PDB file of N, H, CA, C and O in Angstrom:
ATOM      1  N   MET A   1      32.907 -23.440  77.828  1.00  0.00           N
ATOM      2  CA  MET A   1      33.410 -24.820  77.770  1.00  0.00           C
ATOM      3  C   MET A   1      33.083 -25.425  76.405  1.00  0.00           C
ATOM      4  O   MET A   1      32.060 -25.112  75.796  1.00  0.00           O
ATOM      5  N   ILE A   2      33.951 -26.269  75.956  1.00  0.00           N
ATOM      6  H   ILE A   2      34.782 -26.523  76.451  1.00  0.00           H
ATOM      7  CA  ILE A   2      33.765 -26.944  74.669  1.00  0.00           C
ATOM      8  C   ILE A   2      33.507 -28.426  74.922  1.00  0.00           C
ATOM      9  O   ILE A   2      34.134 -29.041  75.784  1.00  0.00           O
ATOM     10  N   ILE A   3      32.583 -28.980  74.165  1.00  0.00           N
ATOM     11  H   ILE A   3      32.074 -28.481  73.464  1.00  0.00           H
ATOM     12  CA  ILE A   3      32.281 -30.411  74.271  1.00  0.00           C
ATOM     13  C   ILE A   3      33.399 -31.195  73.594  1.00  0.00           C
ATOM     14  O   ILE A   3      33.841 -30.854  72.497  1.00  0.00           O
ATOM     15  N   THR A   4      33.849 -32.257  74.272  1.00  0.00           N
ATOM     16  H   THR A   4      33.490 -32.534  75.163  1.00  0.00           H
ATOM     17  CA  THR A   4      34.892 -33.119  73.727  1.00  0.00           C
ATOM     18  C   THR A   4      34.421 -34.566  73.735  1.00  0.00           C
ATOM     19  O   THR A   4      33.431 -34.910  74.381  1.00  0.00           O
ATOM     20  N   LYS A   5      35.151 -35.411  73.002  1.00  0.00           N
ATOM     21  H   LYS A   5      35.955 -35.132  72.478  1.00  0.00           H
ATOM     22  CA  LYS A   5      34.773 -36.826  72.881  1.00  0.00           C
ATOM     23  C   LYS A   5      34.912 -37.607  74.175  1.00  0.00           C
ATOM     24  O   LYS A   5      34.328 -38.682  74.313  1.00  0.00           O
ATOM     25  N   ASP A   6      35.680 -37.082  75.131  1.00  0.00           N
ATOM     26  H   ASP A   6      36.154 -36.209  75.019  1.00  0.00           H
ATOM     27  CA  ASP A   6      35.866 -37.831  76.372  1.00  0.00           C
ATOM     28  C   ASP A   6      34.842 -37.475  77.451  1.00  0.00           C
ATOM     29  O   ASP A   6      34.885 -38.027  78.550  1.00  0.00           O
ATOM     30  N   MET A   7      33.922 -36.558  77.145  1.00  0.00           N
ATOM     31  H   MET A   7      33.887 -36.110  76.252  1.00  0.00           H
ATOM     32  CA  MET A   7      32.862 -36.225  78.094  1.00  0.00           C
ATOM     33  C   MET A   7      31.769 -37.286  78.041  1.00  0.00           C
ATOM     34  O   MET A   7      31.520 -37.874  76.989  1.00  0.00           O
ATOM     35  N   SER A   8      31.118 -37.529  79.177  1.00  0.00           N
ATOM     36  H   SER A   8      31.321 -37.051  80.032  1.00  0.00           H
ATOM     37  CA  SER A   8      30.014 -38.490  79.161  1.00  0.00           C
ATOM     38  C   SER A   8      28.799 -37.849  78.495  1.00  0.00           C
ATOM     39  O   SER A   8      28.612 -36.634  78.549  1.00  0.00           O
ATOM     40  N   ILE A   9      27.990 -38.680  77.875  1.00  0.00           N
ATOM     41  H   ILE A   9      28.142 -39.667  77.831  1.00  0.00           H
ATOM     42  CA  ILE A   9      26.806 -38.190  77.175  1.00  0.00           C
ATOM     43  C   ILE A   9      25.859 -37.506  78.155  1.00  0.00           C
ATOM     44  O   ILE A   9      25.330 -36.435  77.859  1.00  0.00           O
ATOM     45  N   ILE A  10      25.646 -38.109  79.305  1.00  0.00           N
ATOM     46  H   ILE A  10      26.076 -38.979  79.545  1.00  0.00           H
ATOM     47  CA  ILE A  10      24.725 -37.538  80.290  1.00  0.00           C
ATOM     48  C   ILE A  10      25.250 -36.193  80.800  1.00  0.00           C
ATOM     49  O   ILE A  10      24.464 -35.277  81.045  1.00  0.00           O
ATOM     50  N   GLU A  11      26.564 -36.068  80.960  1.00  0.00           N
ATOM     51  H   GLU A  11      27.202 -36.812  80.760  1.00  0.00           H
ATOM     52  CA  GLU A  11      27.160 -34.797  81.386  1.00  0.00           C
ATOM     53  C   GLU A  11      26.880 -33.698  80.356  1.00  0.00           C
ATOM     54  O   GLU A  11      26.546 -32.569  80.715  1.00  0.00           O
ATOM     55  N   ILE A  12      27.019 -34.040  79.088  1.00  0.00           N
ATOM     56  H   ILE A  12      27.290 -34.958  78.796  1.00  0.00           H
ATOM     57  CA  ILE A  12      26.776 -33.077  78.012  1.00  0.00           C
ATOM     58  C   ILE A  12      25.321 -32.606  78.045  1.00  0.00           C
ATOM     59  O   ILE A  12      25.049 -31.407  77.990  1.00  0.00           O
ATOM     60  N   VAL A  13      24.397 -33.553  78.135  1.00  0.00           N
ATOM     61  H   VAL A  13      24.618 -34.527  78.180  1.00  0.00           H
ATOM     62  CA  VAL A  13      22.970 -33.217  78.110  1.00  0.00           C
ATOM     63  C   VAL A  13      22.566 -32.402  79.345  1.00  0.00           C
ATOM     64  O   VAL A  13      21.753 -31.482  79.256  1.00  0.00           O
ATOM     65  N   GLN A  14      23.145 -32.756  80.495  1.00  0.00           N
ATOM     66  H   GLN A  14      23.805 -33.504  80.568  1.00  0.00           H
ATOM     67  CA  GLN A  14      22.805 -32.009  81.709  1.00  0.00           C
ATOM     68  C   GLN A  14      23.330 -30.576  81.659  1.00  0.00           C
ATOM     69  O   GLN A  14      22.639 -29.645  82.072  1.00  0.00           O
ATOM     70  N   LYS A  15      24.535 -30.399  81.159  1.00  0.00           N
ATOM     71  H   LYS A  15      25.097 -31.155  80.823  1.00  0.00           H
ATOM     72  CA  LYS A  15      25.122 -29.056  81.088  1.00  0.00           C
ATOM     73  C   LYS A  15      24.540 -28.232  79.947  1.00  0.00           C
ATOM     74  O   LYS A  15      24.392 -27.014  80.053  1.00  0.00           O
ATOM     75  N   TYR A  16      24.213 -28.919  78.850  1.00  0.00           N
ATOM     76  H   TYR A  16      24.334 -29.908  78.764  1.00  0.00           H
ATOM     77  CA  TYR A  16      23.759 -28.240  77.641  1.00  0.00           C
ATOM     78  C   TYR A  16      22.486 -28.905  77.106  1.00  0.00           C
ATOM     79  O   TYR A  16      22.550 -29.703  76.171  1.00  0.00           O
ATOM     80  N   PRO A  17      21.336 -28.579  77.694  1.00  0.00           N
ATOM     81  CA  PRO A  17      20.083 -29.225  77.262  1.00  0.00           C
ATOM     82  C   PRO A  17      19.771 -29.010  75.778  1.00  0.00           C
ATOM     83  O   PRO A  17      19.049 -29.803  75.173  1.00  0.00           O
ATOM     84  N   GLN A  18      20.308 -27.950  75.199  1.00  0.00           N
ATOM     85  H   GLN A  18      20.894 -27.306  75.690  1.00  0.00           H
ATOM     86  CA  GLN A  18      20.050 -27.674  73.787  1.00  0.00           C
ATOM     87  C   GLN A  18      20.684 -28.718  72.865  1.00  0.00           C
ATOM     88  O   GLN A  18      20.413 -28.719  71.664  1.00  0.00           O
ATOM     89  N   THR A  19      21.520 -29.604  73.403  1.00  0.00           N
ATOM     90  H   THR A  19      21.740 -29.604  74.379  1.00  0.00           H
ATOM     91  CA  THR A  19      22.142 -30.639  72.576  1.00  0.00           C
ATOM     92  C   THR A  19      21.232 -31.838  72.329  1.00  0.00           C
ATOM     93  O   THR A  19      21.539 -32.687  71.493  1.00  0.00           O
ATOM     94  N   VAL A  20      20.118 -31.913  73.048  1.00  0.00           N
ATOM     95  H   VAL A  20      19.868 -31.223  73.728  1.00  0.00           H
ATOM     96  CA  VAL A  20      19.213 -33.060  72.906  1.00  0.00           C
ATOM     97  C   VAL A  20      18.788 -33.247  71.449  1.00  0.00           C
ATOM     98  O   VAL A  20      18.757 -34.374  70.953  1.00  0.00           O
ATOM     99  N   ASP A  21      18.463 -32.153  70.763  1.00  0.00           N
ATOM    100  H   ASP A  21      18.488 -31.238  71.165  1.00  0.00           H
ATOM    101  CA  ASP A  21      18.042 -32.249  69.363  1.00  0.00           C
ATOM    102  C   ASP A  21      19.156 -32.776  68.469  1.00  0.00           C
ATOM    103  O   ASP A  21      18.895 -33.514  67.518  1.00  0.00           O
ATOM    104  N   VAL A  22      20.393 -32.404  68.766  1.00  0.00           N
ATOM    105  H   VAL A  22      20.606 -31.805  69.538  1.00  0.00           H
ATOM    106  CA  VAL A  22      21.528 -32.894  67.975  1.00  0.00           C
ATOM    107  C   VAL A  22      21.649 -34.407  68.140  1.00  0.00           C
ATOM    108  O   VAL A  22      21.807 -35.130  67.156  1.00  0.00           O
ATOM    109  N   PHE A  23      21.577 -34.886  69.385  1.00  0.00           N
ATOM    110  H   PHE A  23      21.449 -34.298  70.184  1.00  0.00           H
ATOM    111  CA  PHE A  23      21.626 -36.327  69.608  1.00  0.00           C
ATOM    112  C   PHE A  23      20.495 -37.034  68.867  1.00  0.00           C
ATOM    113  O   PHE A  23      20.710 -38.078  68.251  1.00  0.00           O
ATOM    114  N   ARG A  24      19.303 -36.471  68.924  1.00  0.00           N
ATOM    115  H   ARG A  24      19.128 -35.623  69.424  1.00  0.00           H
ATOM    116  CA  ARG A  24      18.149 -37.075  68.225  1.00  0.00           C
ATOM    117  C   ARG A  24      18.373 -37.108  66.722  1.00  0.00           C
ATOM    118  O   ARG A  24      18.044 -38.095  66.065  1.00  0.00           O
ATOM    119  N   ASN A  25      18.936 -36.020  66.169  1.00  0.00           N
ATOM    120  H   ASN A  25      19.203 -35.218  66.702  1.00  0.00           H
ATOM    121  CA  ASN A  25      19.194 -35.961  64.726  1.00  0.00           C
ATOM    122  C   ASN A  25      20.169 -37.053  64.280  1.00  0.00           C
ATOM    123  O   ASN A  25      20.128 -37.499  63.133  1.00  0.00           O
ATOM    124  N   TYR A  26      21.029 -37.471  65.177  1.00  0.00           N
ATOM    125  H   TYR A  26      21.062 -37.109  66.109  1.00  0.00           H
ATOM    126  CA  TYR A  26      21.978 -38.545  64.880  1.00  0.00           C
ATOM    127  C   TYR A  26      21.395 -39.927  65.199  1.00  0.00           C
ATOM    128  O   TYR A  26      22.072 -40.943  65.048  1.00  0.00           O
ATOM    129  N   GLY A  27      20.146 -39.953  65.637  1.00  0.00           N
ATOM    130  H   GLY A  27      19.595 -39.127  65.759  1.00  0.00           H
ATOM    131  CA  GLY A  27      19.502 -41.223  65.954  1.00  0.00           C
ATOM    132  C   GLY A  27      19.906 -41.772  67.312  1.00  0.00           C
ATOM    133  O   GLY A  27      19.766 -42.968  67.570  1.00  0.00           O
ATOM    134  N   LEU A  28      20.405 -40.905  68.178  1.00  0.00           N
ATOM    135  H   LEU A  28      20.518 -39.934  67.969  1.00  0.00           H
ATOM    136  CA  LEU A  28      20.823 -41.340  69.512  1.00  0.00           C
ATOM    137  C   LEU A  28      19.779 -40.909  70.538  1.00  0.00           C
ATOM    138  O   LEU A  28      19.625 -39.722  70.823  1.00  0.00           O
ATOM    139  N   GLY A  29      19.072 -41.881  71.083  1.00  0.00           N
ATOM    140  H   GLY A  29      19.197 -42.846  70.851  1.00  0.00           H
ATOM    141  CA  GLY A  29      18.120 -41.591  72.145  1.00  0.00           C
ATOM    142  C   GLY A  29      18.831 -41.692  73.479  1.00  0.00           C
ATOM    143  O   GLY A  29      18.417 -42.440  74.365  1.00  0.00           O
ATOM    144  N   CYS A  30      19.896 -40.939  73.610  1.00  0.00           N
ATOM    145  H   CYS A  30      20.232 -40.332  72.890  1.00  0.00           H
ATOM    146  CA  CYS A  30      20.833 -41.107  74.726  1.00  0.00           C
ATOM    147  C   CYS A  30      20.269 -40.736  76.087  1.00  0.00           C
ATOM    148  O   CYS A  30      20.792 -41.165  77.115  1.00  0.00           O
ATOM    149  N   ILE A  31      19.228 -39.958  76.101  1.00  0.00           N
ATOM    150  H   ILE A  31      18.803 -39.609  75.266  1.00  0.00           H
ATOM    151  CA  ILE A  31      18.754 -39.430  77.372  1.00  0.00           C
ATOM    152  C   ILE A  31      18.318 -40.552  78.312  1.00  0.00           C
ATOM    153  O   ILE A  31      18.646 -40.531  79.498  1.00  0.00           O
ATOM    154  N   GLY A  32      17.589 -41.519  77.791  1.00  0.00           N
ATOM    155  H   GLY A  32      17.323 -41.535  76.828  1.00  0.00           H
ATOM    156  CA  GLY A  32      17.085 -42.596  78.637  1.00  0.00           C
ATOM    157  C   GLY A  32      17.964 -43.830  78.667  1.00  0.00           C
ATOM    158  O   GLY A  32      17.635 -44.813  79.332  1.00  0.00           O
ATOM    159  N   CYS A  33      19.073 -43.787  77.957  1.00  0.00           N
ATOM    160  H   CYS A  33      19.340 -42.988  77.417  1.00  0.00           H
ATOM    161  CA  CYS A  33      19.938 -44.967  77.858  1.00  0.00           C
ATOM    162  C   CYS A  33      20.835 -45.081  79.091  1.00  0.00           C
ATOM    163  O   CYS A  33      21.500 -44.120  79.478  1.00  0.00           O
ATOM    164  N   ALA A  34      20.844 -46.246  79.691  1.00  0.00           N
ATOM    165  H   ALA A  34      20.303 -47.027  79.376  1.00  0.00           H
ATOM    166  CA  ALA A  34      21.675 -46.457  80.880  1.00  0.00           C
ATOM    167  C   ALA A  34      23.158 -46.251  80.556  1.00  0.00           C
ATOM    168  O   ALA A  34      23.916 -45.775  81.401  1.00  0.00           O
ATOM    169  N   ALA A  35      23.569 -46.602  79.350  1.00  0.00           N
ATOM    170  H   ALA A  35      22.954 -46.989  78.663  1.00  0.00           H
ATOM    171  CA  ALA A  35      24.971 -46.460  78.962  1.00  0.00           C
ATOM    172  C   ALA A  35      25.400 -45.000  78.928  1.00  0.00           C
ATOM    173  O   ALA A  35      26.589 -44.709  79.057  1.00  0.00           O
ATOM    174  N   ALA A  36      24.461 -44.078  78.758  1.00  0.00           N
ATOM    175  H   ALA A  36      23.495 -44.315  78.653  1.00  0.00           H
ATOM    176  CA  ALA A  36      24.794 -42.650  78.683  1.00  0.00           C
ATOM    177  C   ALA A  36      25.453 -42.160  79.970  1.00  0.00           C
ATOM    178  O   ALA A  36      26.162 -41.153  79.959  1.00  0.00           O
ATOM    179  N   ARG A  37      25.227 -42.859  81.064  1.00  0.00           N
ATOM    180  H   ARG A  37      24.651 -43.677  81.073  1.00  0.00           H
ATOM    181  CA  ARG A  37      25.800 -42.431  82.343  1.00  0.00           C
ATOM    182  C   ARG A  37      27.293 -42.738  82.451  1.00  0.00           C
ATOM    183  O   ARG A  37      28.027 -42.025  83.136  1.00  0.00           O
ATOM    184  N   PHE A  38      27.742 -43.797  81.777  1.00  0.00           N
ATOM    185  H   PHE A  38      27.146 -44.376  81.221  1.00  0.00           H
ATOM    186  CA  PHE A  38      29.150 -44.176  81.925  1.00  0.00           C
ATOM    187  C   PHE A  38      29.933 -44.197  80.623  1.00  0.00           C
ATOM    188  O   PHE A  38      31.163 -44.226  80.654  1.00  0.00           O
ATOM    189  N   GLU A  39      29.257 -44.181  79.477  1.00  0.00           N
ATOM    190  H   GLU A  39      28.258 -44.157  79.452  1.00  0.00           H
ATOM    191  CA  GLU A  39      29.972 -44.127  78.204  1.00  0.00           C
ATOM    192  C   GLU A  39      30.354 -42.685  77.892  1.00  0.00           C
ATOM    193  O   GLU A  39      29.591 -41.756  78.155  1.00  0.00           O
ATOM    194  N   ASN A  40      31.543 -42.514  77.329  1.00  0.00           N
ATOM    195  H   ASN A  40      32.163 -43.269  77.114  1.00  0.00           H
ATOM    196  CA  ASN A  40      31.847 -41.171  76.856  1.00  0.00           C
ATOM    197  C   ASN A  40      31.313 -41.020  75.432  1.00  0.00           C
ATOM    198  O   ASN A  40      30.851 -41.985  74.824  1.00  0.00           O
ATOM    199  N   LEU A  41      31.384 -39.815  74.920  1.00  0.00           N
ATOM    200  H   LEU A  41      31.760 -39.031  75.414  1.00  0.00           H
ATOM    201  CA  LEU A  41      30.804 -39.523  73.619  1.00  0.00           C
ATOM    202  C   LEU A  41      31.417 -40.380  72.513  1.00  0.00           C
ATOM    203  O   LEU A  41      30.699 -40.868  71.641  1.00  0.00           O
ATOM    204  N   ALA A  42      32.731 -40.567  72.543  1.00  0.00           N
ATOM    205  H   ALA A  42      33.314 -40.171  73.252  1.00  0.00           H
ATOM    206  CA  ALA A  42      33.400 -41.374  71.521  1.00  0.00           C
ATOM    207  C   ALA A  42      32.903 -42.816  71.551  1.00  0.00           C
ATOM    208  O   ALA A  42      32.672 -43.412  70.499  1.00  0.00           O
ATOM    209  N   GLN A  43      32.735 -43.380  72.745  1.00  0.00           N
ATOM    210  H   GLN A  43      32.922 -42.896  73.600  1.00  0.00           H
ATOM    211  CA  GLN A  43      32.253 -44.755  72.873  1.00  0.00           C
ATOM    212  C   GLN A  43      30.815 -44.887  72.365  1.00  0.00           C
ATOM    213  O   GLN A  43      30.482 -45.833  71.650  1.00  0.00           O
ATOM    214  N   GLY A  44      29.976 -43.931  72.744  1.00  0.00           N
ATOM    215  H   GLY A  44      30.247 -43.163  73.324  1.00  0.00           H
ATOM    216  CA  GLY A  44      28.579 -43.960  72.306  1.00  0.00           C
ATOM    217  C   GLY A  44      28.465 -43.840  70.798  1.00  0.00           C
ATOM    218  O   GLY A  44      27.675 -44.546  70.172  1.00  0.00           O
ATOM    219  N   ALA A  45      29.249 -42.950  70.215  1.00  0.00           N
ATOM    220  H   ALA A  45      29.891 -42.376  70.723  1.00  0.00           H
ATOM    221  CA  ALA A  45      29.230 -42.778  68.764  1.00  0.00           C
ATOM    222  C   ALA A  45      29.701 -44.053  68.074  1.00  0.00           C
ATOM    223  O   ALA A  45      29.089 -44.496  67.102  1.00  0.00           O
ATOM    224  N   ALA A  46      30.785 -44.643  68.570  1.00  0.00           N
ATOM    225  H   ALA A  46      31.282 -44.283  69.359  1.00  0.00           H
ATOM    226  CA  ALA A  46      31.324 -45.870  67.967  1.00  0.00           C
ATOM    227  C   ALA A  46      30.306 -47.007  68.036  1.00  0.00           C
ATOM    228  O   ALA A  46      30.165 -47.780  67.089  1.00  0.00           O
ATOM    229  N   ALA A  47      29.599 -47.103  69.162  1.00  0.00           N
ATOM    230  H   ALA A  47      29.714 -46.474  69.931  1.00  0.00           H
ATOM    231  CA  ALA A  47      28.611 -48.173  69.332  1.00  0.00           C
ATOM    232  C   ALA A  47      27.475 -48.057  68.320  1.00  0.00           C
ATOM    233  O   ALA A  47      26.823 -49.048  67.991  1.00  0.00           O
ATOM    234  N   HIS A  48      27.245 -46.842  67.830  1.00  0.00           N
ATOM    235  H   HIS A  48      27.775 -46.037  68.097  1.00  0.00           H
ATOM    236  CA  HIS A  48      26.155 -46.614  66.882  1.00  0.00           C
ATOM    237  C   HIS A  48      26.652 -46.346  65.461  1.00  0.00           C
ATOM    238  O   HIS A  48      25.863 -45.992  64.585  1.00  0.00           O
ATOM    239  N   GLY A  49      27.953 -46.514  65.229  1.00  0.00           N
ATOM    240  H   GLY A  49      28.594 -46.801  65.941  1.00  0.00           H
ATOM    241  CA  GLY A  49      28.515 -46.317  63.892  1.00  0.00           C
ATOM    242  C   GLY A  49      28.460 -44.862  63.427  1.00  0.00           C
ATOM    243  O   GLY A  49      28.289 -44.589  62.239  1.00  0.00           O
ATOM    244  N   ILE A  50      28.606 -43.937  64.369  1.00  0.00           N
ATOM    245  H   ILE A  50      28.746 -44.159  65.334  1.00  0.00           H
ATOM    246  CA  ILE A  50      28.519 -42.512  64.064  1.00  0.00           C
ATOM    247  C   ILE A  50      29.911 -41.891  64.104  1.00  0.00           C
ATOM    248  O   ILE A  50      30.744 -42.258  64.933  1.00  0.00           O
ATOM    249  N   ASP A  51      30.149 -40.946  63.200  1.00  0.00           N
ATOM    250  H   ASP A  51      29.473 -40.648  62.527  1.00  0.00           H
ATOM    251  CA  ASP A  51      31.414 -40.218  63.161  1.00  0.00           C
ATOM    252  C   ASP A  51      31.471 -39.284  64.378  1.00  0.00           C
ATOM    253  O   ASP A  51      30.758 -38.282  64.430  1.00  0.00           O
ATOM    254  N   ALA A  52      32.312 -39.615  65.341  1.00  0.00           N
ATOM    255  H   ALA A  52      32.891 -40.429  65.298  1.00  0.00           H
ATOM    256  CA  ALA A  52      32.393 -38.851  66.587  1.00  0.00           C
ATOM    257  C   ALA A  52      32.835 -37.417  66.349  1.00  0.00           C
ATOM    258  O   ALA A  52      32.359 -36.505  67.026  1.00  0.00           O
ATOM    259  N   ASP A  53      33.731 -37.203  65.405  1.00  0.00           N
ATOM    260  H   ASP A  53      34.117 -37.944  64.855  1.00  0.00           H
ATOM    261  CA  ASP A  53      34.208 -35.841  65.135  1.00  0.00           C
ATOM    262  C   ASP A  53      33.080 -34.957  64.596  1.00  0.00           C
ATOM    263  O   ASP A  53      32.963 -33.792  64.977  1.00  0.00           O
ATOM    264  N   ALA A  54      32.258 -35.515  63.713  1.00  0.00           N
ATOM    265  H   ALA A  54      32.354 -36.461  63.403  1.00  0.00           H
ATOM    266  CA  ALA A  54      31.124 -34.762  63.170  1.00  0.00           C
ATOM    267  C   ALA A  54      30.108 -34.465  64.270  1.00  0.00           C
ATOM    268  O   ALA A  54      29.564 -33.363  64.340  1.00  0.00           O
ATOM    269  N   LEU A  55      29.859 -35.449  65.122  1.00  0.00           N
ATOM    270  H   LEU A  55      30.302 -36.343  65.064  1.00  0.00           H
ATOM    271  CA  LEU A  55      28.925 -35.263  66.229  1.00  0.00           C
ATOM    272  C   LEU A  55      29.415 -34.171  67.176  1.00  0.00           C
ATOM    273  O   LEU A  55      28.641 -33.301  67.573  1.00  0.00           O
ATOM    274  N   VAL A  56      30.702 -34.213  67.541  1.00  0.00           N
ATOM    275  H   VAL A  56      31.332 -34.921  67.218  1.00  0.00           H
ATOM    276  CA  VAL A  56      31.279 -33.195  68.425  1.00  0.00           C
ATOM    277  C   VAL A  56      31.144 -31.808  67.789  1.00  0.00           C
ATOM    278  O   VAL A  56      30.788 -30.847  68.470  1.00  0.00           O
ATOM    279  N   ALA A  57      31.423 -31.702  66.507  1.00  0.00           N
ATOM    280  H   ALA A  57      31.713 -32.483  65.954  1.00  0.00           H
ATOM    281  CA  ALA A  57      31.334 -30.418  65.817  1.00  0.00           C
ATOM    282  C   ALA A  57      29.902 -29.885  65.874  1.00  0.00           C
ATOM    283  O   ALA A  57      29.690 -28.703  66.148  1.00  0.00           O
ATOM    284  N   ASP A  58      28.922 -30.749  65.615  1.00  0.00           N
ATOM    285  H   ASP A  58      29.094 -31.709  65.392  1.00  0.00           H
ATOM    286  CA  ASP A  58      27.525 -30.309  65.635  1.00  0.00           C
ATOM    287  C   ASP A  58      27.065 -29.963  67.054  1.00  0.00           C
ATOM    288  O   ASP A  58      26.303 -29.015  67.240  1.00  0.00           O
ATOM    289  N   LEU A  59      27.517 -30.714  68.042  1.00  0.00           N
ATOM    290  H   LEU A  59      28.136 -31.485  67.890  1.00  0.00           H
ATOM    291  CA  LEU A  59      27.172 -30.400  69.435  1.00  0.00           C
ATOM    292  C   LEU A  59      27.726 -29.037  69.834  1.00  0.00           C
ATOM    293  O   LEU A  59      27.036 -28.244  70.476  1.00  0.00           O
ATOM    294  N   ASN A  60      28.965 -28.769  69.454  1.00  0.00           N
ATOM    295  H   ASN A  60      29.525 -29.413  68.933  1.00  0.00           H
ATOM    296  CA  ASN A  60      29.581 -27.483  69.787  1.00  0.00           C
ATOM    297  C   ASN A  60      28.887 -26.318  69.054  1.00  0.00           C
ATOM    298  O   ASN A  60      28.767 -25.220  69.597  1.00  0.00           O
ATOM    299  N   LYS A  61      28.435 -26.571  67.821  1.00  0.00           N
ATOM    300  H   LYS A  61      28.533 -27.463  67.379  1.00  0.00           H
ATOM    301  CA  LYS A  61      27.663 -25.531  67.110  1.00  0.00           C
ATOM    302  C   LYS A  61      26.387 -25.231  67.880  1.00  0.00           C
ATOM    303  O   LYS A  61      25.990 -24.071  67.999  1.00  0.00           O
ATOM    304  N   ALA A  62      25.743 -26.266  68.402  1.00  0.00           N
ATOM    305  H   ALA A  62      26.065 -27.207  68.305  1.00  0.00           H
ATOM    306  CA  ALA A  62      24.469 -26.093  69.121  1.00  0.00           C
ATOM    307  C   ALA A  62      24.649 -25.258  70.384  1.00  0.00           C
ATOM    308  O   ALA A  62      23.781 -24.452  70.718  1.00  0.00           O
ATOM    309  N   ILE A  63      25.762 -25.440  71.090  1.00  0.00           N
ATOM    310  H   ILE A  63      26.467 -26.095  70.819  1.00  0.00           H
ATOM    311  CA  ILE A  63      25.941 -24.693  72.345  1.00  0.00           C
ATOM    312  C   ILE A  63      26.459 -23.279  72.105  1.00  0.00           C
ATOM    313  O   ILE A  63      26.370 -22.422  72.985  1.00  0.00           O
ATOM    314  N   GLN A  64      26.995 -23.039  70.923  1.00  0.00           N
ATOM    315  H   GLN A  64      27.068 -23.734  70.209  1.00  0.00           H
ATOM    316  CA  GLN A  64      27.504 -21.708  70.620  1.00  0.00           C
ATOM    317  C   GLN A  64      26.427 -20.817  70.001  1.00  0.00           C
ATOM    318  O   GLN A  64      26.639 -19.630  69.754  1.00  0.00           O
ATOM    319  N   GLY A  65      25.262 -21.432  69.758  1.00  0.00           N
ATOM    320  H   GLY A  65      25.091 -22.396  69.958  1.00  0.00           H
ATOM    321  CA  GLY A  65      24.118 -20.664  69.275  1.00  0.00           C
ATOM    322  C   GLY A  65      24.234 -20.268  67.840  1.00  0.00           C
ATOM    323  O   GLY A  65      23.337 -19.616  67.305  1.00  0.00           O
TER     324      GLY A  65
END
């Protein structure tokens, strides 16, 4: 499976725990954030002024090892 911008942040972290470091590197402490349960990746990135495409690319690199 490939991570996409329409996936929820919590879904990504639950399926792919190795992505936690990527979120941290982007300054996203998404694990404990209530918004992570209902915001998708694009919304979360936009709220923090982060390039969603770059984040998705790095997340997918992390899960592909």
